[in-house]
C-alpha positions in Angstrom: -27.2 24.4 -11.1 -27.9 23.3 -7.6 -25.7 20.5 -6.2 -27.4 17.6 -4.5 -26.1 14.2 -3.3 -27.5 11.4 -5.5 -29.2 8.3 -4.2 -27.5 4.9 -4.5 -29.3 2.5 -6.9 -28.9 -1.3 -6.6 -30.5 -3.6 -9.1 -32.8 -0.8 -10.3 -34.0 0.0 -6.8 -33.3 3.2 -4.9 -31.7 2.6 -1.5 -32.7 4.5 1.7 -31.3 8.0 1.9 -29.3 7.3 5.1 -27.9 4.1 3.6 -27.0 6.0 0.4 -25.2 8.7 2.4 -23.3 6.1 4.4 -22.1 4.3 1.2 -21.2 7.6 -0.5 -19.2 8.9 2.5 -17.4 5.6 3.1 -16.6 5.1 -0.6 -15.2 8.6 -1.1 -13.3 8.5 2.2 -11.6 5.2 1.5 -10.8 6.1 -2.1 -8.7 9.1 -1.0 -7.2 7.9 2.2 -6.1 4.4 1.1 -2.4 5.4 0.8 -2.3 6.2 4.5 -2.7 2.5 5.2 0.3 1.6 3.1 2.5 4.7 2.8 5.4 4.6 0.4 8.6 6.7 0.4 9.1 9.1 -2.4 10.1 7.3 -5.6 12.4 8.3 -8.4 9.8 10.5 -10.1 9.2 12.5 -6.9 12.9 12.9 -6.2 13.6 14.0 -9.8 10.9 16.6 -9.5 12.2 17.7 -6.0 15.8 18.1 -7.3 14.4 20.1 -10.2 13.3 22.9 -7.8 16.9 24.3 -7.7 17.0 24.4 -11.5 13.5 25.7 -12.1 14.6 29.2 -13.1 16.4 27.7 -16.1 13.5 25.7 -17.5 12.8 28.0 -20.5 9.2 28.2 -19.2 8.2 31.0 -21.6 9.7 29.1 -24.6 7.4 26.1 -24.6 8.8 24.6 -27.8 12.5 24.7 -26.9 14.2 21.4 -27.4 16.1 21.9 -24.1 12.9 22.3 -22.1 12.3 19.9 -19.2 8.8 19.0 -18.0 10.2 18.4 -14.5 11.8 21.8 -14.3 8.7 23.5 -15.7 6.5 21.7 -13.2 8.9 22.7 -10.4 8.7 26.3 -11.7 4.9 26.2 -11.1 5.0 24.2 -7.9 7.8 25.9 -6.0 6.0 29.2 -5.3 3.0 27.3 -3.9 5.1 25.9 -1.1 4.4 22.3 -2.1 7.4 20.1 -1.2 8.2 16.5 -0.3 6.8 16.9 3.2 3.4 18.3 2.5 2.7 17.1 -1.1 0.5 14.3 0.2 -2.0 16.7 1.6 -2.3 18.6 -1.6 -2.6 15.4 -3.5 -5.3 14.1 -1.2 -7.3 17.3 -1.7 -7.0 17.1 -5.4 -8.0 13.4 -5.5 -11.0 14.1 -3.2 -12.3 16.7 -5.7 -11.6 14.6 -8.7 -13.5 11.7 -7.2 -16.4 13.7 -5.6 -17.3 16.2 -8.3 -18.6 13.6 -10.8 -20.9 12.3 -8.1 -23.0 15.5 -8.2 -23.8 14.9 -11.9 -25.9 11.9 -10.9 -29.5 11.8 -9.6 -29.3 8.0 -8.9 -25.9 6.4 -9.2 -25.8 2.6 -9.7 -23.7 0.9 -7.0 -21.4 -0.7 -9.6 -20.6 2.6 -11.3 -20.0 4.3 -7.9 -17.7 1.3 -6.9 -15.8 1.8 -10.2 -15.5 5.5 -9.6 -14.1 4.9 -6.1 -11.6 2.2 -7.4 -10.2 4.8 -9.8 -9.9 7.1 -6.8 -7.8 4.5 -5.0 -5.6 4.1 -8.1 -5.2 7.8 -8.4 -4.5 8.3 -4.6 -1.3 6.2 -4.8 0.0 8.5 -7.6 -0.8 11.6 -5.7 0.6 10.6 -2.3 4.0 12.2 -3.0 5.4 15.1 -4.9 4.4 14.7 -8.5 3.6 16.5 -11.7 0.1 15.1 -11.5 -0.8 17.8 -8.9 -0.7 20.2 -11.8 -2.7 17.9 -14.0 -5.3 17.7 -11.3 -5.7 21.4 -11.4 -6.3 21.3 -15.2 -8.7 18.4 -14.8 -10.6 20.2 -12.0 -11.2 23.2 -14.3 -12.4 20.8 -17.0 -14.8 19.1 -14.5 -16.2 22.4 -13.3 -16.7 23.7 -16.8 -18.6 20.5 -17.7 -21.5 21.6 -15.5 -21.9 24.6 -17.8 -22.9 25.1 -21.5 -19.4 26.2 -22.3 -17.8 22.8 -21.5 -16.2 22.6 -25.0 -14.3 25.9 -24.6 -13.4 25.0 -21.0 -11.9 21.6 -22.0 -10.1 22.8 -25.1 -8.5 25.8 -23.3 -7.5 23.8 -20.2 -5.9 21.0 -22.3 -4.1 23.4 -24.7 -2.7 25.6 -21.9 -1.5 22.6 -19.9 0.0 21.2 -23.2 1.9 24.4 -23.9 3.1 24.7 -20.3 4.0 21.2 -19.4 3.2 18.3 -21.7 2.9 19.1 -25.5 1.1 15.9 -26.3 -2.0 17.4 -24.6 -2.3 19.7 -27.6 -2.7 16.6 -29.8 -5.1 15.2 -27.1 -7.3 18.3 -27.4 -7.2 18.1 -31.3 -8.1 14.4 -31.2 -11.1 15.2 -29.0 -12.3 17.7 -31.5 -12.0 15.1 -34.2 -13.9 12.5 -32.2 -16.7 15.0 -31.5 -17.0 15.9 -35.1 -17.2 12.3 -36.2 -19.3 11.0 -33.3 -22.4 10.7 -35.5 -20.7 8.3 -37.8 -19.0 6.1 -35.2 -20.4 2.5 -35.0 -18.9 -0.7 -33.9 -17.6 -1.3 -37.5 -16.5 2.3 -38.4 -14.8 2.6 -35.1 -12.0 0.2 -36.1 -11.7 1.9 -39.5 -11.5 5.4 -38.0 -9.0 4.2 -35.5 -6.7 2.9 -38.2 -7.0 6.1 -40.3 -6.3 8.2 -37.2 -3.0 6.5 -36.5 -2.1 6.4 -40.1 -2.6 10.2 -40.4 -0.6 10.9 -37.2 2.2 8.6 -38.2 2.4 10.2 -41.6 2.3 13.8 -40.2 4.9 13.1 -37.5 7.3 11.5 -40.1 6.9 14.4 -42.6 7.0 17.3 -40.0 9.4 16.1 -37.4 11.4 13.6 -39.4 11.0 10.8 -36.8 8.8 7.7 -36.9 6.3 7.1 -34.0 8.0 3.8 -33.3 11.4 5.5 -32.9 9.9 8.1 -30.5 8.5 5.3 -28.3 11.8 3.4 -28.5 13.7 6.4 -27.2 11.2 6.8 -24.4 11.7 3.2 -23.5 15.5 3.6 -23.2 14.9 6.1 -20.4 12.7 3.6 -18.5 14.9 0.5 -18.3 14.9 -1.4 -15.1 18.2 0.0 -14.1 17.2 3.6 -14.3 13.6 4.4 -13.5 12.7 0.9 -12.4 9.9 0.3 -14.9 8.9 -3.3 -15.1 6.1 -2.8 -17.5 7.6 -1.4 -20.7 5.3 -1.4 -23.7 7.3 -3.1 -26.4 6.2 -2.8 -30.0 4.8 -6.0 -31.5 4.8 -4.8 -35.1 8.1 -3.5 -36.5 8.5 -1.6 -39.7 9.4 1.8 -41.0 6.4 2.3 -43.3 3.4 4.3 -42.3 1.0 1.3 -42.3 3.2 -0.8 -39.9 3.5 2.2 -37.6 -0.3 2.7 -37.6 -1.0 -0.9 -37.0 1.5 -0.9 -34.1 -0.1 2.1 -32.5 -3.5 0.5 -33.0 -2.4 -2.7 -31.3 -1.0 -0.6 -28.3 -4.3 1.2 -28.1 -6.1 -2.1 -27.5 -3.2 -3.4 -25.2 -3.8 -0.3 -23.0 -7.5 -0.8 -23.1 -7.3 -4.5 -22.1 -3.9 -4.7 -20.3 -3.9 -8.4 -19.5 -0.1 -8.6 -20.2 0.4 -6.4 -17.2 -0.2 -9.4 -14.9 2.7 -11.2 -16.6 5.0 -8.1 -16.4 4.2 -7.0 -12.9 2.6 -9.9 -11.1 -0.9 -11.0 -9.9 -1.2 -7.8 -7.8 -2.2 -6.0 -11.0 -5.3 -8.1 -11.6 -7.6 -5.5 -10.0 -6.3 -2.7 -12.2 -6.6 -5.0 -15.3 -10.3 -5.8 -14.5 -11.0 -2.1 -13.7 -9.5 -1.0 -17.0 -11.3 -3.6 -19.0 -14.7 -2.6 -17.4 -14.0 1.1 -18.0 -12.9 0.5 -21.7 -16.0 -1.6 -22.5 -18.3 1.0 -21.0 -16.5 3.8 -22.8 -16.6 2.0 -26.2 -20.3 1.1 -25.7 -21.3 4.7 -25.1 -19.3 6.0 -28.0 -20.5 3.4 -30.6 -24.2 3.3 -29.5 -27.1 5.7 -29.9 -29.0 4.6 -26.8 -28.0 3.5 -23.3 -30.6 1.8 -21.1 -33.4 2.7 -23.5 -32.5 6.4 -23.5 -31.0 8.2 -26.5 -27.4 9.2 -25.6 -27.2 13.0 -25.0 -24.8 14.9 -27.3 -23.0 16.5 -24.3 -22.7 13.2 -22.5 -21.1 11.6 -25.6 -18.7 14.5 -26.0 -17.7 14.2 -22.3 -17.1 10.5 -22.6 -15.0 11.2 -25.7 -12.5 13.0 -23.5 -10.9 9.9 -21.9 -11.3 8.0 -25.2 -9.3 10.7 -27.0 -6.6 10.6 -24.3 -6.4 6.8 -24.8 -6.0 7.4 -28.5 -3.0 9.6 -27.9 -1.5 7.3 -25.3 -1.5 4.6 -28.0 1.1 6.7 -29.8 3.7 7.6 -27.2 3.0 5.8 -23.9 6.3 4.0 -22.8 5.0 1.8 -20.0 1.8 0.6 -18.3 2.7 2.2 -15.0 2.9 5.7 -16.6 -0.3 4.9 -18.5 -2.2 4.1 -15.2 -1.0 7.3 -13.7 -1.9 9.5 -16.6 -5.3 7.9 -17.4 -6.4 7.9 -13.8 -6.3 11.7 -13.9 -8.5 11.9 -17.0 -11.1 9.2 -16.3 -13.3 11.3 -13.9 -14.8 13.0 -17.0 -16.2 9.6 -18.1 -18.3 9.5 -15.0 -19.5 13.1 -15.5 -20.8 11.9 -18.9 -22.4 8.8 -17.4 -24.0 10.9 -14.7 -25.5 13.3 -17.3 -26.8 10.4 -19.4 -28.3 8.5 -16.5 -30.1 11.7 -15.3 -32.2 11.5 -18.4 -35.4 9.6 -17.9 -36.4 6.8 -20.3 -39.2 7.8 -22.7 -42.4 5.8 -22.1 -43.1 3.1 -24.7 -46.5 4.7 -25.6 -44.8 8.0 -26.3 -42.2 6.2 -28.6 -45.0 4.6 -30.6 -46.8 8.0 -30.9 -43.6 9.7 -32.0 -42.9 7.1 -34.7 -46.5 7.3 -36.0 -46.5 11.1 -36.2 
């Protein structure tokens, strides 16, 4: 597949090629270099990962399901041989963010200005999480392999293997993420605006039941234990996700996870928790969620039938959001994690918008035949 820069589209009209290139270059440049304008010192997460370098050999890396395993030490085990440290991590993070932001652009033929603006804003959000030493550098590598596989016919295998391997090595919940994506892809034909809410509840009910029976803990207790590690005095989190629905039964746990799913999708409370500076992220997340839900629950987009591959790619960030509704302890971590996965959404949009609308006369002939 030949790679070619798309044209910028504004109000349905294609802009001049030189102007399109200027907008593309400026947007991508600003989205990855924004932290240089407001550089921050390494935070607790970066310092914890850096201190884990000396303990990396004891991380039980080859025993992924050991209860004594630390994701920080396993991340350090992978990062230490590369030479990435507190001093140069910003350069690696910037390179990863550049690729994560730029690769989806090549899926478009004509990219609407609003969609490109949204893509760049996610790049800005991601850049602040990649400006220092972080586990997200490893996530970026996994996502880059997913993005590149999405340009081929074997995108399903590429995504599943990348997610499972990363889940086994670093974050086990990515295994559940990959399985949730398989479920969404299987049920995509039956997802409508009504059945979406029903399937959402049944998904969380099944997961709450399975975790309780297999592990012996409730989903609510797992999230509560995560919150204890993120109090303001320890990791400095000011945006803890506190359960609104309490109860030990499976239905209450499912309803609580369902409510958190929508609170993450439309995080208006983040403004109250962290201040007015979060308004931009709230608006960005709301726009992204509405677009994602519309593509999943519809059969057509802009008069064109939604392509199977496009819908399955868009199901990737949706499936991740489903899993985040189970375990995510705070909005800050959610923003960091989701910003790494959201580029796949724009790949799906680019693939869908590259399809041309079928002429009205052809539709009439097809219905009559």
